[in-house]
Backbone as CSV, one residue per row, in Angstrom:
resi,resn,N_x,N_y,N_z,CA_x,CA_y,CA_z,C_x,C_y,C_z
1,MET,82.881,82.885,66.946,82.068,81.759,67.316,82.947,80.532,67.475
2,ALA,82.730,79.792,68.537,83.568,78.639,68.828,83.171,77.459,67.959
3,ASP,84.164,76.671,67.610,83.928,75.474,66.832,83.336,74.404,67.741
4,LYS,82.415,73.596,67.222,81.768,72.566,68.041,82.770,71.538,68.554
5,ALA,83.814,71.286,67.792,84.795,70.287,68.206,85.597,70.758,69.410
6,SER,85.745,72.071,69.608,86.561,72.567,70.709,85.774,72.707,72.008
7,GLU,84.428,72.641,71.956,83.634,72.757,73.168,83.604,71.415,73.895
8,PRO,83.746,71.425,75.223,83.655,70.158,75.943,82.225,69.612,75.902
9,ARG,82.103,68.305,75.696,80.798,67.661,75.619,80.462,67.077,76.982
10,THR,79.469,67.653,77.635,79.094,67.234,78.977,78.326,65.926,78.906
11,VAL,78.724,64.980,79.743,78.078,63.676,79.804,77.112,63.625,80.980
12,ALA,77.567,64.086,82.150,76.730,64.028,83.352,76.931,65.292,84.165
13,LEU,75.829,65.819,84.689,75.864,66.983,85.561,75.326,66.598,86.929
14,ASN,75.932,67.152,87.962,75.430,66.965,89.315,74.673,68.240,89.675
15,ARG,73.407,68.317,89.264,72.622,69.524,89.489,72.359,69.739,90.972
16,ARG,72.322,68.678,91.719,72.050,68.771,93.147,73.217,69.418,93.903
17,ALA,74.419,69.351,93.350,75.594,69.885,94.033,75.470,71.384,94.272
18,ARG,74.997,72.137,93.285,74.883,73.587,93.445,73.755,73.956,94.398
19,PHE,72.788,73.062,94.577,71.698,73.325,95.514,72.110,73.001,96.945
20,ASP,72.853,71.911,97.143,73.223,71.460,98.482,74.500,72.107,99.016
21,TYR,75.334,72.659,98.133,76.642,73.164,98.555,76.924,74.537,97.950
22,PHE,77.775,75.303,98.641,78.403,76.482,98.061,79.688,75.982,97.410
23,ILE,79.813,76.104,96.101,81.013,75.653,95.396,81.988,76.827,95.369
24,ASP,83.090,76.708,96.118,84.055,77.794,96.217,85.035,77.806,95.047
25,GLU,85.515,76.637,94.678,86.552,76.541,93.653,86.350,75.245,92.891
26,THR,86.659,75.247,91.597,86.555,74.021,90.808,87.913,73.658,90.238
27,LEU,88.078,72.377,89.981,89.335,71.858,89.486,89.048,70.695,88.549
28,GLU,89.816,70.570,87.485,89.645,69.496,86.517,90.565,68.336,86.872
29,ALA,90.029,67.119,86.806,90.825,65.925,87.078,90.517,64.873,86.023
30,GLY,91.498,64.047,85.736,91.292,62.935,84.816,90.680,61.755,85.551
31,LEU,90.152,60.808,84.802,89.541,59.608,85.361,90.239,58.383,84.808
32,MET,90.498,57.408,85.660,91.064,56.149,85.211,89.885,55.203,84.943
33,LEU,89.613,54.963,83.661,88.432,54.202,83.263,88.810,52.974,82.442
34,GLU,87.887,52.017,82.401,88.024,50.860,81.522,87.360,51.189,80.189
35,GLY,87.597,50.378,79.193,87.067,50.640,77.861,85.557,50.674,77.805
36,SER,84.897,49.734,78.496,83.442,49.700,78.453,82.837,50.911,79.176
37,GLU,83.551,51.454,80.170,83.082,52.658,80.857,83.137,53.869,79.932
38,VAL,84.191,53.960,79.139,84.321,55.073,78.199,83.212,54.999,77.154
39,LYS,82.899,53.791,76.685,81.832,53.644,75.695,80.480,54.013,76.292
40,SER,80.245,53.670,77.549,79.001,54.065,78.208,78.921,55.579,78.351
41,LEU,80.041,56.194,78.708,80.063,57.652,78.824,79.826,58.316,77.475
42,ARG,80.412,57.777,76.422,80.218,58.359,75.093,78.763,58.266,74.645
43,SER,78.051,57.252,75.132,76.634,57.153,74.789,75.773,58.010,75.715
44,GLY,76.423,58.726,76.646,75.712,59.700,77.481,75.054,59.110,78.705
45,GLN,75.546,57.996,79.186,74.927,57.347,80.338,75.850,57.430,81.538
46,ALA,75.481,58.254,82.509,76.207,58.347,83.772,75.374,59.165,84.741
47,SER,75.630,58.964,86.027,74.920,59.729,87.040,75.886,60.071,88.169
48,LEU,75.875,61.328,88.561,76.717,61.801,89.655,75.883,62.106,90.897
49,GLY,74.654,61.622,90.945,73.715,61.989,91.995,74.246,61.858,93.407
50,GLU,74.712,60.695,93.794,75.177,60.478,95.165,76.700,60.322,95.240
51,SER,77.412,60.773,94.232,78.852,60.542,94.207,79.621,61.601,94.985
52,TRP,80.810,61.234,95.372,81.705,62.120,96.119,83.135,61.675,95.872
53,ALA,84.079,62.525,96.199,85.497,62.212,96.036,86.169,62.225,97.396
54,GLY,87.099,61.301,97.587,87.789,61.235,98.860,89.091,60.474,98.759
55,PRO,89.898,60.563,99.814,91.193,59.877,99.806,91.040,58.391,100.116
56,LYS,91.905,57.603,99.477,91.957,56.159,99.733,93.317,55.681,99.237
57,ASP,94.079,55.065,100.081,95.397,54.518,99.730,96.350,55.575,99.157
58,GLY,96.297,56.794,99.695,97.214,57.839,99.273,96.857,58.501,97.952
59,ALA,95.662,58.261,97.440,95.224,58.891,96.191,93.784,59.356,96.364
60,LEU,93.338,60.153,95.416,91.943,60.592,95.425,91.119,59.666,94.540
61,TRP,89.940,59.297,95.014,89.070,58.384,94.295,87.681,58.982,94.165
62,LEU,87.028,58.699,93.062,85.639,59.074,92.841,84.782,57.886,93.274
63,MET,83.968,58.110,94.293,83.170,57.034,94.878,81.711,57.152,94.449
64,ASN,81.072,56.019,94.277,79.629,55.898,94.074,79.121,56.600,92.819
65,CYS,79.963,56.767,91.826,79.539,57.322,90.545,78.965,56.181,89.707
66,TYR,77.764,56.389,89.175,77.089,55.326,88.433,77.370,55.463,86.947
67,ILE,78.095,54.486,86.402,78.304,54.367,84.959,77.822,52.968,84.602
68,PRO,76.687,52.853,83.890,76.129,51.523,83.619,77.018,50.717,82.690
69,GLU,76.807,49.401,82.707,77.568,48.534,81.812,77.174,48.817,80.373
70,TYR,78.162,48.744,79.500,77.913,48.967,78.079,77.222,47.735,77.509
71,LYS,76.083,47.933,76.880,75.254,46.811,76.427,75.919,45.966,75.359
72,ASN,76.666,46.589,74.468,77.247,45.871,73.326,78.652,45.357,73.581
73,SER,79.100,45.352,74.830,80.465,44.881,75.091,80.506,43.359,75.015
74,SER,81.616,42.849,74.535,81.748,41.403,74.377,82.267,40.755,75.651
75,GLY,82.953,41.531,76.483,83.532,40.974,77.704,82.566,40.996,78.870
76,THR,83.126,40.886,80.063,82.296,40.866,81.269,81.851,42.254,81.681
77,GLY,82.454,43.291,81.108,82.056,44.651,81.454,82.753,45.131,82.708
78,HIS,82.057,45.931,83.489,82.632,46.526,84.688,81.551,46.660,85.747
79,GLU,81.992,46.889,86.972,81.035,47.197,88.038,80.522,48.604,87.827
80,SER,79.230,48.805,87.998,78.662,50.108,87.680,78.992,51.176,88.727
81,ARG,79.188,50.809,89.982,79.466,51.805,91.027,80.840,51.610,91.676
82,ARG,81.780,51.104,90.939,83.104,50.868,91.523,83.842,52.184,91.747
83,PRO,84.771,52.235,92.715,85.583,53.448,92.896,86.514,53.643,91.700
84,ARG,86.624,54.877,91.250,87.476,55.195,90.108,88.543,56.197,90.536
85,LYS,89.772,55.896,90.177,90.888,56.740,90.593,90.878,58.049,89.816
86,LEU,91.117,59.151,90.528,91.220,60.465,89.911,92.685,60.764,89.631
87,LEU,92.958,61.270,88.461,94.322,61.555,88.042,94.602,63.042,88.213
88,LEU,95.458,63.346,89.188,95.819,64.722,89.516,97.321,64.809,89.725
89,HIS,97.858,66.012,89.582,99.235,66.238,89.971,99.320,66.168,91.493
90,LYS,100.470,65.802,92.000,100.659,65.629,93.441,100.348,66.914,94.202
91,ARG,100.761,68.048,93.653,100.534,69.332,94.311,99.036,69.643,94.395
92,GLU,98.309,69.372,93.301,96.859,69.600,93.303,96.161,68.692,94.311
93,MET,96.577,67.422,94.361,95.979,66.465,95.286,96.230,66.881,96.730
94,ASN,97.444,67.302,97.034,97.763,67.745,98.401,96.964,68.993,98.774
95,LYS,96.773,69.890,97.812,95.994,71.096,98.055,94.542,70.734,98.387
96,LEU,93.951,69.839,97.615,92.565,69.434,97.847,92.407,68.703,99.177
97,LEU,93.313,67.788,99.472,93.225,67.033,100.723,93.450,67.933,101.925
98,GLY,94.385,68.879,101.817,94.637,69.817,102.908,93.442,70.709,103.170
99,ALA,92.821,71.182,102.107,91.642,72.033,102.261,90.492,71.254,102.884
100,ALA,90.344,70.008,102.494,89.257,69.186,103.040,89.460,68.921,104.527
101,LYS,90.699,68.769,104.942,90.975,68.509,106.361,90.856,69.771,107.210
102,ARG,91.423,70.879,106.727,91.453,72.106,107.513,90.113,72.816,107.568
103,GLN,89.538,73.087,106.426,88.398,73.973,106.350,87.059,73.249,106.460
104,GLY,87.066,71.938,106.514,85.811,71.212,106.590,85.011,71.264,105.309
105,VAL,85.690,71.271,104.164,84.996,71.280,102.888,84.896,69.857,102.349
106,THR,84.024,69.672,101.395,83.802,68.382,100.766,84.213,68.469,99.312
107,LEU,84.718,67.381,98.774,85.042,67.320,97.355,83.850,66.718,96.625
108,VAL,83.193,67.543,95.818,81.972,67.119,95.132,82.221,67.134,93.628
109,PRO,81.935,66.042,92.925,82.023,66.077,91.461,80.861,66.878,90.888
110,VAL,81.176,67.870,90.069,80.162,68.747,89.504,79.707,68.240,88.142
111,SER,80.644,67.754,87.319,80.277,67.244,86.003,81.339,66.295,85.477
112,ILE,80.925,65.451,84.542,81.845,64.609,83.771,81.674,65.029,82.319
113,TYR,82.789,65.226,81.620,82.732,65.677,80.232,83.948,65.171,79.481
114,PHE,83.880,65.274,78.166,85.014,64.961,77.306,85.620,66.274,76.844
115,ASN,86.934,66.416,77.000,87.588,67.658,76.570,87.763,67.659,75.057
116,ASP,88.431,68.669,74.523,88.563,68.794,73.071,89.413,67.685,72.462
117,ARG,90.212,66.994,73.253,90.997,65.868,72.757,90.262,64.540,72.892
118,GLY,89.056,64.573,73.452,88.267,63.349,73.587,88.583,62.550,74.830
119,ILE,89.179,63.184,75.838,89.546,62.499,77.070,88.514,62.828,78.142
120,ALA,88.080,61.797,78.874,87.066,61.993,79.911,87.681,62.714,81.107
121,LYS,87.014,63.764,81.540,87.460,64.554,82.686,86.302,64.722,83.656
122,VAL,86.638,64.944,84.912,85.627,65.249,85.918,85.979,66.600,86.529
123,LYS,84.966,67.444,86.713,85.168,68.742,87.343,84.808,68.581,88.815
124,LEU,85.800,68.765,89.685,85.601,68.660,91.128,85.418,70.044,91.717
125,GLY,84.565,70.131,92.694,84.352,71.394,93.375,84.687,71.282,94.844
126,LEU,85.396,72.289,95.366,85.592,72.401,96.812,84.325,73.040,97.363
127,ALA,83.573,72.296,98.146,82.228,72.735,98.511,82.046,72.795,100.020
128,ARG,81.305,73.830,100.441,80.863,73.950,101.826,79.370,73.677,101.852
129,GLY,78.899,72.946,102.830,77.494,72.590,102.901,76.605,73.782,103.196
130,LYS,75.414,73.782,102.616,74.438,74.834,102.866,73.520,74.410,104.005
131,ARG,73.058,75.395,104.759,72.043,75.139,105.773,70.675,75.215,105.107
132,GLN,69.639,74.836,105.826,68.289,74.836,105.277,67.850,76.244,104.850
133,VAL,68.271,77.246,105.616,67.924,78.634,105.285,68.522,79.020,103.935
134,ASP,69.766,78.626,103.695,70.426,78.948,102.437,69.733,78.256,101.268
135,LYS,69.284,77.029,101.470,68.589,76.297,100.411,67.263,76.971,100.069
136,ARG,66.556,77.449,101.094,65.301,78.152,100.839,65.551,79.436,100.055
137,GLN,66.622,80.143,100.395,66.961,81.375,99.683,67.313,81.068,98.227
138,THR,68.030,79.984,97.986,68.368,79.585,96.625,67.104,79.303,95.830
139,THR,66.153,78.591,96.435,64.885,78.292,95.761,64.114,79.568,95.473
140,LYS,64.103,80.485,96.428,63.398,81.741,96.259,64.008,82.565,95.123
141,ASP,65.337,82.638,95.079,66.012,83.380,94.017,65.737,82.769,92.647
142,ARG,65.776,81.438,92.572,65.529,80.756,91.304,64.102,81.014,90.817
143,ASP,63.129,80.953,91.745,61.735,81.216,91.379,61.556,82.662,90.918
144,TRP,62.235,83.594,91.590,62.131,84.998,91.199,62.712,85.223,89.808
145,GLN,63.848,84.614,89.513,64.453,84.758,88.187,63.529,84.197,87.104
146,ARG,62.892,83.068,87.385,61.966,82.463,86.438,60.760,83.376,86.211
147,GLN,60.229,83.931,87.296,59.072,84.813,87.206,59.417,86.102,86.448
148,LYS,60.600,86.637,86.715,61.056,87.851,86.043,61.209,87.607,84.541
149,ALA,61.743,86.444,84.173,61.898,86.118,82.756,60.543,86.004,82.072
150,ARG,59.550,85.447,82.764,58.204,85.354,82.189,57.607,86.730,81.939
151,VAL,57.769,87.632,82.916,57.226,88.987,82.778,57.887,89.697,81.603
152,LEU,59.209,89.614,81.512,59.918,90.273,80.416,59.547,89.674,79.073
153,ARG,59.348,88.381,79.021,58.971,87.724,77.772,57.570,88.151,77.328
154,ASP,56.646,88.246,78.290,55.275,88.606,77.955,55.136,90.066,77.530
155,ARG,55.991,90.929,78.079,55.941,92.340,77.683,56.420,92.537,76.265
156,GLY,57.306,91.673,75.833,57.728,91.709,74.445,58.968,92.445,74.272
């Protein structure tokens, strides 16, 4: 059984990402944050709903991620939707940017969490967009799994 301290503590999930995209591969990246942003994340307040990752000034940035201002901060705080730099090795960054250019994939943040050392990380996914037919099939499969679980539960 795993120790609770070693499990990553998820702060925000992008549930819409798995519905709108086929996630081919995931990669962990660090986040360059201010102190009040880390405190907001530790209190479990963040949203990845409309966020995405992309290149800017030769680096990868997390855009439109909502981290609210920390209420108890003494300073001016931070902008809630400011671009945040992603910390990656050069080889990983080149791989992600090359894949995005060649294959027409999108970099989608899947989750933000704290690792076992207490450092905020974001899980990025190389994603291909789903068509409407694929989304309907996903909904149908999810409903079937839910219905199957109900039947098995009721049978005992």
